[in-house]
Backbone bond lengths (Angstrom), bond angles and torsions (degrees), N, CA, C in turn:
res aa  C-N    CA-C-N  psi(-1)  N-CA   C-N-CA  omega(-1)  CA-C   N-CA-C  phi
1 X - - - 1.478 - - 1.512 110.71 -
2 X 1.339 116.21 -40.69 1.465 120.28 178.61 1.531 110.39 -60.66
3 X 1.311 115.99 -44.67 1.468 120.55 -177.85 1.535 110.40 -67.54
4 X 1.334 116.69 -40.59 1.469 120.23 178.19 1.526 109.78 -60.28
5 X 1.327 116.62 -48.93 1.470 120.27 -179.07 1.534 110.75 -63.19
6 X 1.337 116.59 -40.51 1.448 120.22 -179.88 1.549 110.88 -64.53
7 X 1.310 116.20 -40.44 1.467 119.16 -178.07 1.527 112.33 -64.37
8 X 1.301 116.94 -33.10 1.464 121.07 179.77 1.538 112.72 -74.93
9 X 1.335 116.26 -20.62 1.456 120.27 -174.05 1.519 113.83 -89.24
10 X 1.338 117.70 -14.78 1.472 118.87 -176.74 1.529 110.50 -68.05
11 X 1.348 117.24 135.45 1.457 119.73 179.06 1.535 112.42 -77.04
12 X 1.343 117.23 -22.98 1.459 121.27 178.40 1.539 108.69 -132.79
13 X 1.308 115.00 172.54 1.459 121.07 -176.82 1.522 111.89 -66.34
14 X 1.333 115.53 131.96 1.448 123.95 177.39 1.520 108.76 -130.03
15 X 1.311 115.91 172.32 1.467 121.71 171.13 1.509 108.64 -115.47
16 X 1.333 116.16 130.49 1.450 122.12 169.08 1.524 106.99 -109.97
17 X 1.315 114.58 110.61 1.461 121.43 -175.06 1.514 109.47 -91.40
18 X 1.309 117.69 122.16 1.470 123.20 177.64 1.530 106.88 -110.29
19 X 1.305 117.39 117.62 1.446 118.99 -172.17 1.518 112.60 -143.14
20 X 1.310 115.10 168.47 1.462 124.90 173.07 1.519 106.13 -155.20
21 X 1.327 117.50 174.20 1.465 117.70 -176.40 1.520 111.58 -63.03
22 X 1.323 117.02 -49.61 1.463 120.85 -178.08 1.524 109.65 -124.78
23 X 1.305 117.05 122.92 1.463 122.98 176.81 1.546 107.70 -124.83
24 X 1.312 115.18 104.55 1.466 119.39 -177.13 1.520 111.97 -76.30
25 X 1.322 117.12 -27.61 1.464 121.00 177.41 1.507 108.55 -160.03
26 X 1.327 116.64 170.50 1.465 121.25 178.07 1.525 110.40 -61.65
27 X 1.321 117.61 -24.78 1.469 121.61 -178.27 1.518 111.51 -72.26
28 X 1.342 118.00 -19.91 1.461 120.34 -180.00 1.525 112.03 -95.95
29 X 1.330 117.16 9.98 1.455 122.43 178.55 1.519 110.19 -101.89
30 X 1.327 115.88 -171.68 1.473 121.38 177.02 1.527 110.76 -83.49
31 X 1.303 117.44 4.33 1.464 122.60 179.76 1.529 111.46 -52.20
32 X 1.337 117.43 -48.77 1.459 120.64 -177.76 1.534 111.91 -66.83
33 X 1.338 116.96 -35.82 1.468 119.73 177.26 1.522 111.97 -62.20
34 X 1.325 115.04 -45.79 1.460 119.50 179.46 1.533 111.52 -65.65
35 X 1.304 115.23 -40.95 1.476 120.72 178.74 1.547 110.44 -60.47
36 X 1.315 116.39 -41.83 1.457 120.52 179.53 1.508 112.13 -66.89
37 X 1.330 116.96 -38.11 1.467 121.08 177.03 1.524 110.31 -62.93
38 X 1.311 116.48 -44.90 1.479 120.62 179.83 1.523 110.88 -60.50
39 X 1.327 115.92 -41.70 1.463 119.74 179.98 1.521 111.27 -71.91
40 X 1.340 117.32 -40.36 1.463 121.31 -177.88 1.526 112.49 -60.80
41 X 1.343 115.86 -40.28 1.463 121.14 -176.36 1.534 112.84 -98.69
42 X 1.329 115.31 15.39 1.476 120.82 175.62 1.534 112.33 54.27
43 X 1.315 115.68 47.19 1.466 121.33 -178.47 1.528 111.82 -102.94
44 X 1.321 117.13 14.86 1.450 121.02 -176.50 1.505 114.85 -56.83
45 X 1.339 117.45 -28.67 1.467 121.29 -178.75 1.537 111.57 -69.71
46 X 1.329 117.71 -16.97 1.444 121.27 -176.46 1.531 113.45 -98.77
47 X 1.329 116.57 -10.42 1.458 120.39 -172.74 1.529 111.55 -130.57
48 X 1.321 114.90 147.68 1.466 122.53 169.43 1.546 106.58 -109.67
49 X 1.313 116.29 113.25 1.470 121.35 -178.15 1.510 108.84 -95.73
50 X 1.330 116.70 105.61 1.461 122.09 177.89 1.529 109.39 -93.39
51 X 1.313 115.80 178.02 1.462 119.10 -176.85 1.521 112.41 -73.19
52 X 1.371 117.73 -20.63 1.448 119.80 -176.24 1.501 113.85 -127.70
53 X 1.311 118.26 -2.28 1.464 121.53 178.65 1.521 110.34 -161.08
54 X 1.337 115.46 169.39 1.453 122.52 178.26 1.518 108.57 -124.72
55 X 1.333 117.71 131.27 1.440 122.32 -174.57 1.527 110.94 -118.27
56 X 1.330 116.71 134.08 1.460 121.12 173.91 1.526 107.32 -82.99
57 X 1.338 117.56 120.86 1.450 121.34 -169.82 1.524 114.32 -66.70
58 X 1.338 118.70 -39.15 1.449 118.36 -170.92 1.527 114.07 -83.77
59 X 1.349 117.80 -16.76 1.481 118.07 179.83 1.539 113.83 -128.52
60 X 1.314 117.23 -4.45 1.461 120.03 176.82 1.500 116.02 80.37
61 X 1.334 118.63 5.70 1.471 121.87 179.36 1.537 108.66 -63.94
62 X 1.319 116.02 139.71 1.446 121.34 -178.29 1.544 111.85 -120.11
63 X 1.318 115.00 136.04 1.475 121.78 166.94 1.527 106.52 -89.52
64 X 1.334 117.02 119.21 1.447 122.79 179.18 1.518 109.20 -113.61
65 X 1.316 117.49 139.90 1.471 122.30 -174.14 1.541 109.47 -119.38
66 X 1.333 116.24 120.67 1.456 120.98 -175.62 1.510 112.04 -139.43
67 X 1.324 114.77 153.55 1.478 121.06 171.03 1.520 107.78 -102.46
68 X 1.332 115.58 130.52 1.474 118.92 -175.66 1.520 113.39 -64.92
69 X 1.315 116.42 -42.54 1.461 120.83 -175.16 1.543 111.30 -58.79
70 X 1.313 116.27 -38.19 1.464 120.74 -176.12 1.517 113.46 -95.27
71 X 1.331 118.12 -33.59 1.453 121.57 -167.79 1.526 114.14 -112.53
72 X 1.333 117.68 14.79 1.478 118.79 -172.28 1.528 111.59 -60.36
73 X 1.320 119.20 -35.09 1.469 120.60 -178.02 1.539 111.66 -68.12
74 X 1.334 117.34 -36.22 1.446 119.25 177.62 1.532 111.75 -75.11
75 X 1.345 115.94 -28.45 1.447 119.59 179.80 1.535 111.53 -70.06
76 X 1.327 117.19 -39.27 1.466 119.65 -174.54 1.534 112.46 -67.66
77 X 1.331 117.30 -16.56 1.453 120.31 178.34 1.532 112.43 -98.19
78 X 1.353 116.76 2.53 1.474 119.30 179.81 1.519 110.78 -72.16
79 X 1.345 118.17 127.37 1.466 120.06 175.53 1.521 110.86 -88.99
80 X 1.312 115.73 158.99 1.467 120.93 164.28 1.535 114.47 66.16
81 X 1.348 117.02 33.12 1.459 119.31 176.20 1.532 108.26 -79.27
82 X 1.300 116.34 118.82 1.469 121.28 -177.85 1.525 111.16 -91.15
83 X 1.332 117.47 -32.44 1.471 121.22 -178.88 1.511 107.62 -150.10
84 X 1.315 114.50 146.01 1.462 120.48 178.15 1.532 108.30 -132.78
85 X 1.315 115.29 115.51 1.454 121.50 176.02 1.546 107.53 -92.24
86 X 1.333 116.31 121.97 1.457 121.17 178.09 1.518 107.77 -112.28
87 X 1.308 115.67 109.57 1.467 121.43 -178.37 1.534 110.29 -93.89
88 X 1.350 116.44 149.97 1.450 122.37 176.70 1.522 111.25 49.11
89 X 1.321 114.50 51.39 1.477 120.85 -170.57 1.506 114.35 -82.86
90 X 1.326 118.82 1.50 1.451 120.48 -172.63 1.535 112.78 -64.25
91 X 1.340 118.15 -25.70 1.464 119.72 -176.78 1.540 113.22 -98.31
92 X 1.299 117.76 -1.25 1.466 120.13 -177.30 1.537 109.49 -75.93
93 X 1.319 114.77 123.12 1.456 121.05 -174.73 1.523 113.22 -91.06
94 X 1.311 114.42 177.03 1.468 122.46 -177.10 1.527 113.67 -57.38
95 X 1.349 120.24 -43.72 1.477 118.98 -177.77 1.529 113.85 -58.09
96 X 1.330 117.05 -40.98 1.476 119.79 179.56 1.537 110.58 -70.65
97 X 1.315 116.95 -41.29 1.456 119.86 179.05 1.531 111.00 -62.98
98 X 1.310 117.44 -36.21 1.480 120.26 -177.88 1.537 111.32 -67.93
99 X 1.339 117.26 -22.98 1.464 120.78 173.72 1.523 110.61 -87.31
100 X 1.349 116.45 -43.67 1.468 120.47 -173.48 1.525 112.32 -70.21
101 X 1.316 117.97 -43.98 1.454 121.02 -173.30 1.547 113.57 -56.96
102 X 1.321 119.28 -49.05 1.484 118.66 179.86 1.528 113.31 -70.44
103 X 1.336 117.72 -9.33 1.464 120.72 -178.49 1.531 111.43 -66.77
104 X 1.335 116.56 -31.32 1.463 119.97 177.48 1.526 108.06 -85.81
105 X 1.330 114.78 98.58 1.461 119.69 -171.25 1.532 113.31 -107.57
106 X 1.332 117.25 -18.52 1.460 119.45 -174.44 1.525 114.35 -75.59
107 X 1.314 116.10 155.97 1.471 121.13 177.28 1.530 109.72 -62.15
108 X 1.327 115.73 131.51 1.461 120.79 177.85 1.506 114.86 80.98
109 X 1.324 118.27 -0.83 1.475 120.60 177.17 1.518 110.25 -64.43
110 X 1.337 116.89 145.89 1.462 119.26 -174.85 1.517 110.87 -141.30
111 X 1.346 113.98 151.00 1.439 122.20 167.62 1.521 109.20 -98.89
112 X 1.335 116.18 141.42 1.457 122.24 168.35 1.519 105.51 -119.42
113 X 1.317 116.10 109.03 1.475 121.02 -170.05 1.536 108.29 -111.96
114 X 1.317 115.66 119.53 1.471 122.24 -177.22 1.524 109.04 -116.16
115 X 1.313 116.38 130.17 1.460 117.98 177.00 1.530 110.38 -168.18
116 X 1.347 113.02 159.21 1.450 121.33 173.04 1.526 106.26 -105.10
117 X 1.333 119.09 110.00 1.465 121.10 -173.95 1.514 111.95 -52.93
118 X 1.327 116.38 134.91 1.448 121.07 -178.77 1.518 110.96 -95.15
119 X 1.313 117.13 -52.65 1.455 120.79 176.37 1.525 109.00 -152.47
120 X 1.318 115.04 164.31 1.455 120.35 -174.49 1.508 113.46 -68.34
121 X 1.320 117.63 -14.76 1.464 122.24 -178.30 1.536 112.63 -91.77
122 X 1.329 117.12 -10.09 1.457 118.95 179.22 1.527 111.39 -62.23
123 X 1.328 116.29 138.50 1.468 119.92 -173.82 1.525 111.77 -62.89
124 X 1.310 117.95 -43.25 1.471 120.34 -179.79 1.513 111.72 -59.20
125 X 1.329 116.35 -43.00 1.473 120.09 179.29 1.525 110.42 -65.83
126 X 1.328 116.88 -46.91 1.465 119.81 -178.10 1.514 111.62 -63.18
127 X 1.349 115.71 -40.18 1.462 119.92 -173.93 1.510 112.88 -75.48
128 X 1.330 118.04 -40.98 1.459 120.61 -169.61 1.533 114.86 -109.43
129 X 1.328 116.80 -12.02 1.476 119.60 179.15 1.517 110.94 -116.13
130 X 1.324 116.90 -55.73 1.476 120.89 -173.88 1.504 112.85 -72.08
131 X 1.330 117.20 -35.60 1.466 120.54 -176.43 1.517 111.12 -79.17
132 X 1.311 115.58 163.88 1.456 120.33 -179.73 1.526 111.67 -128.91
133 X 1.329 116.78 17.88 1.460 118.24 -173.19 1.541 113.55 -85.08
134 X 1.352 118.04 1.14 1.472 119.87 175.79 1.507 113.08 -89.22
135 X 1.338 116.73 -14.14 1.455 119.90 179.07 1.497 112.75 58.41
136 X 1.328 116.62 -132.30 1.465 122.05 -177.57 1.531 112.74 -81.08
137 X 1.328 117.95 0.93 1.476 120.52 -178.56 1.516 112.11 -81.16
138 X 1.319 117.62 -2.84 1.451 119.91 -177.48 1.519 110.30 -128.17
139 X 1.333 115.88 141.44 1.466 121.45 174.62 1.518 107.53 -121.73
140 X 1.327 116.63 127.44 1.458 121.23 -179.46 1.526 109.30 -112.56
141 X 1.324 115.48 136.03 1.465 120.68 178.68 1.523 109.40 -137.22
142 X 1.309 116.11 119.90 1.460 120.28 176.22 1.523 109.21 -89.26
143 X 1.333 116.46 127.63 1.454 122.30 -178.44 1.519 108.21 -127.91
144 X 1.323 117.12 128.29 1.458 121.25 -177.75 1.537 110.12 -125.06
145 X 1.318 114.99 177.96 1.474 120.09 -173.32 1.526 112.13 -59.76
146 X 1.303 117.30 -30.93 1.474 118.26 -178.66 1.529 112.39 -74.19
147 X 1.348 117.48 -7.86 1.455 120.94 172.93 1.529 112.53 -86.81
148 X 1.331 116.05 -5.50 1.469 121.57 -176.13 1.526 109.46 -98.07
149 X 1.341 117.51 110.52 1.463 120.54 -179.50 1.512 114.13 -74.02
150 X 1.311 118.17 -4.50 1.470 122.05 -175.87 1.515 113.35 -104.07
151 X 1.329 118.30 11.06 1.452 119.96 177.29 1.535 111.49 -59.92
152 X 1.314 115.80 134.27 1.469 119.98 178.62 1.526 109.36 -83.75
153 X 1.340 118.03 159.01 1.470 120.10 175.71 1.525 112.25 -58.40
154 X 1.329 117.06 -32.95 1.480 120.52 -179.73 1.528 112.08 -64.60
155 X 1.321 117.93 -45.23 1.446 119.63 -178.45 1.523 110.78 -70.29
156 X 1.327 117.21 -32.55 1.460 119.87 176.38 1.509 112.11 -65.34
157 X 1.344 116.32 -34.28 1.467 120.33 174.60 1.518 111.44 -65.09
158 X 1.331 116.22 -44.07 1.472 120.54 178.33 1.538 110.57 -60.57
159 X 1.325 116.10 -43.73 1.455 120.49 179.12 1.506 110.59 -61.78
160 X 1.307 117.31 -43.14 1.465 121.12 -179.59 1.513 111.53 -62.99
161 X 1.355 116.86 -42.44 1.467 120.22 178.46 1.530 111.64 -62.38
162 X 1.326 115.59 -43.83 1.459 118.48 -178.90 1.516 110.78 -66.64
163 X 1.329 116.88 -38.77 1.458 120.76 179.10 1.527 111.37 -60.38
164 X 1.336 116.41 -36.89 1.448 120.98 -176.36 1.534 112.13 -80.70
165 X 1.356 117.57 -31.44 1.469 119.93 -171.56 1.512 114.32 -109.92
166 X 1.331 118.82 -18.27 1.454 120.41 -178.80 1.526 107.57 -150.45
167 X 1.321 115.95 76.01 1.454 120.66 -169.00 1.533 112.46 -65.48
168 X 1.341 117.15 -36.60 1.471 119.22 -179.40 1.527 110.01 -63.87
169 X 1.305 117.06 -42.21 1.467 120.68 178.36 1.528 111.48 -67.12
170 X 1.315 116.32 -39.72 1.477 121.59 176.00 1.531 110.36 -58.76
171 X 1.340 116.98 -44.54 1.456 120.84 178.66 1.526 111.06 -60.32
172 X 1.313 116.16 -40.63 1.463 119.95 -177.70 1.523 111.98 -71.19
173 X 1.333 116.09 -51.66 1.465 120.83 -172.72 1.537 112.55 -74.46
174 X 1.331 116.37 -42.09 1.452 118.34 -171.83 1.536 114.69 -107.16
175 X 1.323 117.19 -14.69 1.449 119.89 176.54 1.536 112.82 -112.92
176 X 1.349 115.54 -2.16 1.458 119.18 175.63 1.508 114.34 70.08
177 X 1.328 117.64 24.60 1.460 120.01 -179.77 1.511 110.35 -80.35
178 X 1.324 115.68 147.50 1.460 120.83 179.83 1.515 109.59 -64.46
179 X 1.332 116.08 136.01 1.445 122.41 178.50 1.512 109.27 -99.40
180 X 1.328 116.95 101.26 1.470 121.21 175.98 1.512 108.24 -87.91
181 X 1.307 116.49 124.02 1.452 120.62 -176.47 1.517 111.12 -78.34
182 X 1.301 116.24 71.01 1.456 122.25 176.72 1.522 108.09 -117.87
183 X 1.329 115.79 166.56 1.443 118.99 178.50 1.533 111.62 -61.96
184 X 1.318 115.62 -31.59 1.463 119.30 179.62 1.501 111.30 -60.12
185 X 1.342 117.84 -37.65 1.459 122.40 -179.17 1.508 110.79 -81.69
186 X 1.358 117.24 -43.28 1.443 121.26 -176.54 1.525 111.36 -59.55
187 X 1.318 117.24 -39.54 1.451 120.81 -175.00 1.511 113.08 -102.51
188 X 1.328 117.55 -4.52 1.469 120.92 -176.59 1.533 110.14 -60.36
189 X 1.337 116.37 125.26 1.455 120.79 176.67 1.505 114.53 78.67
190 X 1.363 118.15 1.89 1.449 120.05 -177.95 1.521 112.74 -112.11
191 X 1.326 117.20 -33.18 1.449 120.62 -177.71 1.520 110.64 -131.09
192 X 1.296 114.99 148.13 1.430 120.49 174.49 1.526 107.46 -103.45
193 X 1.331 116.85 116.75 1.438 121.19 -175.49 1.527 110.34 -86.14
194 X 1.303 116.46 124.91 1.462 121.82 178.87 1.526 109.17 -111.14
195 X 1.306 114.96 143.31 1.481 119.56 176.85 1.522 108.30 -83.73
196 X 1.345 116.30 104.36 1.454 121.23 -177.11 1.513 112.53 -86.07
197 X 1.332 115.96 -12.72 1.483 119.21 175.08 1.509 114.07 71.20
198 X 1.321 114.07 -163.81 1.472 120.85 -175.20 1.513 111.32 -66.66
199 X 1.338 116.41 -33.76 1.478 119.80 -176.78 1.534 109.61 -61.15
200 X 1.349 116.99 -42.43 1.477 119.39 179.44 1.529 110.77 -63.39
201 X 1.312 117.05 -44.83 1.460 119.84 -178.35 1.527 110.42 -63.03
202 X 1.311 117.21 -39.95 1.460 120.79 -178.84 1.518 109.54 -64.19
203 X 1.318 116.32 -47.02 1.452 120.07 -179.56 1.525 111.32 -62.44
204 X 1.334 115.82 -38.20 1.472 119.60 179.23 1.504 111.30 -62.43
205 X 1.329 116.53 -47.49 1.463 118.41 -177.07 1.530 112.00 -71.27
206 X 1.349 116.37 -30.98 1.480 118.12 174.68 1.516 109.97 -63.39
207 X 1.334 115.58 -41.88 1.478 121.06 -178.91 1.535 109.28 -64.13
208 X 1.339 115.98 -42.69 1.441 121.27 -177.67 1.547 109.96 -64.50
209 X 1.329 115.50 -41.70 1.453 119.65 -177.21 1.509 110.79 -66.89
210 X 1.329 117.69 -39.47 1.472 120.48 177.91 1.492 112.00 -62.80
211 X 1.341 117.40 -38.72 1.465 120.57 179.37 1.514 110.75 -69.85
């Protein structure tokens, strides 16, 4: 909705780049989401929906859909990008960001980066969440399932089950918490650790020696 509203407000033609690391087809992009918004709010008179892009009729602004892994060289030569939506950005590494970031050169151009953090070592997380070197140039917003008014009863049941039986996974998938691959996370909420003492260790090594 933000991108749709922004595209209508430009006085001249701009490019709104919608991308992710891997885009196998236009159907795996945000193309369908934007198309549905246009149809839902009866905005068809303002847009030309083509098979590979969406055009704002009165100012010529174009929504372009690209995969970074395959199309990064064509993206870096694109002029006049006003906004870039990066979906599922958690896996995008430093080499791609080093090409994509300088591509937005115009005054007021912005990135909108959406992702569910995977681990604390991921470049996107370290660069845009953990670091503080962007100052006031960056706005961070955490959004979780309870912010979504359209959750179905079925998904809420799934979330409740996961919260009760695998809390670490629930935190990662539904609360967007970083998943650190340590034993504390792998076993958290799954096993109860008991102190078996010297007797356990002795029995273990006796068993190992016999085998």
